[in-house]
Each structure stands twice: as C-alpha cells, then as structure tokens.
BADO-347416 format. One record per residue (C-alpha): z, x, y. Coordinates in steps of 0.5 Angstrom, whole numbers, plus 500, padded with zeros to 3 digits. Last residue first. Example, Ala and Ser with C-alpha at 12.3 -4.5 7.8 and 13.67 -1.06 7.14 Angstrom:
% residues 2
514527498;516525491;
% end
This chain:
% residues 569
653021681;652027675;653026669;646028665;649033661;644038663;645036670;652036670;652043667;649045673;655050676;655052669;647056670;642052666;639054660;634049656;630052650;625048647;621052641;614051637;611048643;606042644;604044651;603037653;608033650;613038650;612038658;612030659;618030654;622033660;629036658;634037663;635043669;628044671;624049674;619050668;617056664;612057659;612063654;607065650;606070644;614070644;618075643;618080649;618074654;625073652;626079656;623079663;624072663;632072663;631075671;629068673;633063669;639064673;634060678;634054674;631053666;627049662;623053657;618052653;617057647;610058644;609061637;603066635;607071632;609079632;610079640;604084640;599078644;604077649;603072655;608070660;607063664;612061670;610054672;609051678;601051677;602050670;599043671;592045673;593053674;591057668;595063671;598068666;603073667;604079662;608081656;610088654;610091646;604096647;607099654;613101649;618104654;620097656;622096664;629095666;631095674;638096676;640093683;645097686;649095692;650097699;656097703;658097711;651095713;652089710;644086711;640080715;646076717;646069718;652067712;647064708;643069708;648074706;649069700;642069698;643077698;643083702;644091702;640093696;639100693;635102688;637103680;633105674;633102666;628105662;628100656;628101648;635104648;638098650;636095643;631089643;634083640;632080634;630073635;631069628;630062633;635057629;640061625;639067630;642063636;648065636;646072636;639072641;643069646;649074646;643080647;640076652;646074656;647082656;641083659;641078664;648080666;645088667;638085670;642083675;647076675;646071681;650069687;648075692;651079695;655083690;650082684;653080677;653085672;656091674;657095668;663097662;668093666;664087666;662088658;668083655;667078660;659078659;661077651;665071652;661068657;655068653;655060651;649057646;650050645;653047638;651041636;657040630;661034633;666039634;662045637;660039642;667037644;669044644;663047649;664041653;670041655;670049656;664049660;667042665;673048665;680047663;686051667;685046672;686045679;683052682;683052689;688056691;684061688;679060693;684061699;685068695;678071695;676071688;675078684;680077679;675070677;669075676;666073670;668066672;666066679;659069677;658063674;656063667;649061663;649055660;647052653;641049649;637050643;631046639;626048635;620044634;617041627;614035632;621031628;625036629;623035637;626028637;632029633;634034638;632030643;637025640;642029639;643031646;643024649;648022643;653028646;652027654;655019652;660022648;662028654;660022659;665017655;671023653;671023661;668030665;671035669;669036675;675039679;675045676;676049682;669054680;665047679;667042684;666048690;659049687;654047691;647046690;645041696;648035693;654038691;656039697;661044697;658051698;664055696;658062693;662069693;661075696;663082692;666088697;671090692;675083693;673077695;669076701;666068702;660064702;658057704;665054707;667061710;661062714;662068718;666071713;671075714;672083713;676083720;673089723;666090719;665083717;667079724;663083728;658082723;657075724;659075731;653080733;648076728;650070732;649073738;642076736;640069733;641066740;639071745;635066749;637058748;633055741;639051737;644049743;638048747;634043742;642040741;642039748;635036748;636031743;643028746;640028752;634024750;638019746;639014752;631013753;627015759;622020755;620026755;618029748;623033744;624039743;625041736;632042732;632048728;630047720;636050716;637056712;639060719;637066718;633066725;628069727;626070735;619069738;615075742;614073749;620076753;620074760;622066759;627067753;630073756;631071762;634065759;639069755;640073761;641068766;648066765;651073763;648076769;650071773;658072771;657079772;655078779;661074781;666079779;662085781;663081788;670079787;672087785;667091790;670087796;676093797;671099796;668097802;662092804;661089811;659082807;651083808;651090805;654089799;651082797;644085799;646091794;648087789;642082790;637088790;640091783;641085780;633083781;632090780;635091772;631085771;625088773;626094769;628091762;623086763;618093763;621095758;620090754;626086751;630086744;628093742;626094735;630097730;627101725;623097719;616097721;616104722;619106715;614101712;608105716;611112713;612109706;605106705;602113707;594111707;591110699;593104698;591102691;586095690;585091684;581088680;583086673;578083668;578087661;573085656;569092657;568091664;569084667;566084675;569082682;563083687;567085694;562083700;561088706;554088704;555091697;561093694;564093686;571091683;572092676;572100676;578100680;578100689;582106693;584103699;584105707;577105708;574099704;580095705;580097713;588097715;592094720;599095722;604090725;609088731;615084732;616079727;614084721;607086719;603090714;596087716;590088710;583086714;576084713;576081706;569078704;570076696;563075692;564070687;570069683;567066676;573071673;578068676;585072675;584075682;584079688;590084686;593088692;596094691;601098694;605105695;610108697;617103697;623107698;624104705;625097702;625090707;622087700;615084700;612076703;605075702;600071705;594070705;590069711;583064711;576065713;571060712;568058705;574055702;577056695;585055695;589061694;595062690;599067692;604072688;609076689;611083685;616088683;618085677;611085675;610092674;607098677;609104674;613110676;618107679;623111682;620111688;617104690;611101688;609094691;605090687;601084691;598078687;592073688;591067684;584064685;580058687;573059689;570061695;575067698;574069706;579073707;585076712;590079707;597078711;603083708;610081711;616085712;622080713;629081717;627086723;633089727;634086733;636091739;639089745;642097747;636097752;639091756;646096757;642102759;638098764;644094766;647101768;642103771;640099776;648097778;648105779;643105784;646099787;653103787;650110791;646105795;653101797;657107798;650110803;650105807;655105812;655112812;648112814;650108819;
% end
C-alpha cells in the first residue's frame, strides 16, 4: 500500500511546488507612477509637482507636472503623473497661483503605482516655505515681499519610496498562488491514484493537467486577483456589454473577452519583449519599426490619426495648384498681420526619418517613392516667390554626427536637436525678429537615462531593457535671464504661457505649434517678455485678435506640412 502511494505522493508534492514556483515568476513591472493629493480647495487654482533627480541641482519647469484644480467645498483628489525615474530624490508640491485662495485642507499625499501606494502626512513629512501658514489643520497661503509661491518640499526618503514602487510586483497574490497550486496538485493526485498510477501513465495525465492549467490560468487570475491589470495600448478596450437577446451580443461579448481576459497585458508584454530581445523585431511594425543602432521609427499609415507614411515615403507631393493656393494663403496672412504691425514667420521642423534616413530599416527605405519630398517642393516654391520659410534640416544634418539630436525610443527630437534648430531659426529669421541666440556655454547640460518613449508605448511595452537612451536637460546658468510659466486661466486654460521680465523687451510672441514645439519653449521663451504657445498647426486669427502680439510664429513637424499648407483632404 505504502509503495503504491509513495510515488504519486512524491510527484504530487513536486507538482505543487512546481506550479507555485511558476506562478511566482508571473510578475508585472509598474508602468506609471502617480501622485494623488487629497485636498479641499475652495477656489479655482493650479497645483504643480516638481521632481528633482540626482543630476539636477534645482527644481525646474521641465521636470514638473501641472494639474488644474476646480474650486469645491468637498474633498477632491488632485492627480499628477511623474516619470518612473529611480534617480528622483526630492519632491515639491506647489499649492497654487491664486493669491486670493482660501485656506486649503490637505488630508494626504500619496505616491502610487497600479499595485501599491505609500501615504504621507503633508504636515509631518514635508517642509513648508514661508508663503504657507497653518491654522487648525488648514494651510493659509500668503504673499511675502510681493512674492506668492507657496510650496512644500519632501523630507522623507523619496528615492527609497520610488525604488520600492518601481520594483516588479507579483501578478498573483501569495494566498491565491498556494490555492491554485493545491487544486492542481490534488487533481494530479486523484488522477494518479484512481487510475492505477504507474510511470508509463504519467505522460498522458501530465498532458491533460498541463492543458487544463493553460485553459484555467487566465480565468483564475481574473477571478481570484482583485488588482486591476493595465494595458499600454493607445486605444479604449472593449467594455462588457449588457445582456440582451440581440444578434450583436455574442460578437460584443467576444470583443470584450478578447480585450479583458486574465493575464492578457502580461502575455502581450512577454510576446513583445521576446520579439524585441531575440529578433530585434517590432511587435507592431505597422506602428513602429526598429532601425539601425537601436533607433525606433514611427510608421503609422493613417494620416487622420497623425500618421507619417506618406511623409517619409514622399508620396504626399503637392500639385502646382495646391502650392500656389498655399502661397497665396500665407501671403494674405503676412499682409493682414503686417497691417497690425505684427511680424510673421513660419516653417517646419524635420522628421526624425529625414535626419536619420541612413538608420531607417530596410523595409521602410523600400517605401521611398520619390527623391523629392513635400518639404523640398514647398521650400523651393516659397523661396522663388520671395516668401521664405524657415527650414533647419541642413543644420541638423550637419550636426547629427556630433551629438544625438533625436530620441531613440520616441518620435521627437531631444533638447540637443531643439537647441540646434533654435540656432538655425534665429539665424534664418534674424532680419525679421532680430534674435541673438544664447551660446551653448550659457547652459548647463546634464543627462538622464530613459528606456521608453511614445514609440515603445505604441508597441505595447513599458520599456526596452536591452537598451537605454540619454535625455539631455538644458538649464540656463544665469538665473536672472530665466523665464517662468504663468497660469492666467480663462481663454488661456489650454495654452502654455511664459513670462520673462529680464528678456530686454516688452514684446509678446504668439506661437502656433504641435508637440515638436514643446522642446523649443525652453529656448524661445528667453527672448520675449511673454510668449503664448497654442496647439494649432495653422494660424488662428481668433488668438491673434485676443492677444495682440508683436510676433506670430507658426512651426510644425515636417509630417504635418499638409496642415500648414492647408492641403489635407
């Protein structure tokens, strides 16, 4: 009897611990880090969180996130997303720009990821500056020497907290892992003992158990683990449909299940990382592809969703009529602004594909239909008509071998690229704008490592572990020349506005830009008393009439030239 059950029992124990170990390897890396401030803020205001890493000496606007706060008499949660940067060692919470703000009550400051959170007491775990007083558990903001800048600075070990929150987390709770292991071990034992178990019977039983494990594992994870799984996909996942007898219900439920079954984000992430690590192959080549030297390139086809295919393949060439219509349009804009004594300059920033064409993957190079691009057409046509546009391609091409100008894992340029473009912009528009650029020696340039960007997000992965990229950070050495952001609200709610009292003039610049213009802000804002940055790819006269600027600048990325030219279908 003992001999009969000894082998099944031994193998049952082995099955139990094998499954437990396998489940223990199921881990998920946090994909975002968030700050939640639970507070009662009675009047509309703007809160801001600054994060200081080890390489930076002072807090700066480039390393901060902003949240607009709607005044309310009830407790609300104010949320900020900060980078998953384990070098962050200090946090600062600015509690507003509204000098007429009423006493603020802050119940908690929470650092959190998708799985865990750490809660801090704002009174005990932070130091407040002189613009903040405290009475009866509420914080009173005040103006000191005509300066209103109330903020808290963390005094707890922020780096240790962030390291704790960025570690890999078990996908299945320990109790659930033991329960699943016990169920499968028991099933194995029953299968073995009720069928006159012998070694030659192990193989078919093992296959059955392994098949059952595969089938049940996702649903068990979904039912037994209460933590929400997250996805990197840039789309809204299908929602569970309400039960009905319509023919559409089965398809709707199937779509919901396909988007929400247990372990789905993990399996997608594993599959993507496997393709990248062993084959250097993009899991979503229709969105992004690997080129040479670890560079990723945007490959979206759909133009309506911001695609780039027709731009890098040179299949979006304009007709003579379209170019002439675009020329007449910008002549009208220039003349209309000239009547208002407003200078007007416009142009484009080159695609990553244009500057690093030699690093494109072979499959993308095969798509090139013409040697001439829409940018070539437009620049030549406008130059011949004596209405030049700024074009910084030559300058970036001349400098690309001296330093990295674009992010490897992102579709945008980095601060190095933006700085070289800034030098070229100032030179090409000098006759109109008269801007003398700051030299490289005027800046302190530091670097921080990054492993992700908008292209890794498109591929459905949180980061690329095999590689890292270096993000340059520019900071003007002369603090008296620096600008700062202002938040007047109203029509400016969705615009970026900078103010620089030491710019040497009282001029206002109105800039129409896309996402490429974000890295340009830190340089252009040094030259004007006020700059208003509006997310538009065309000149909007509503903003011109509202802001009455001295200068209007229109600059978009090369792939959005059809919007600048107004030839989008």
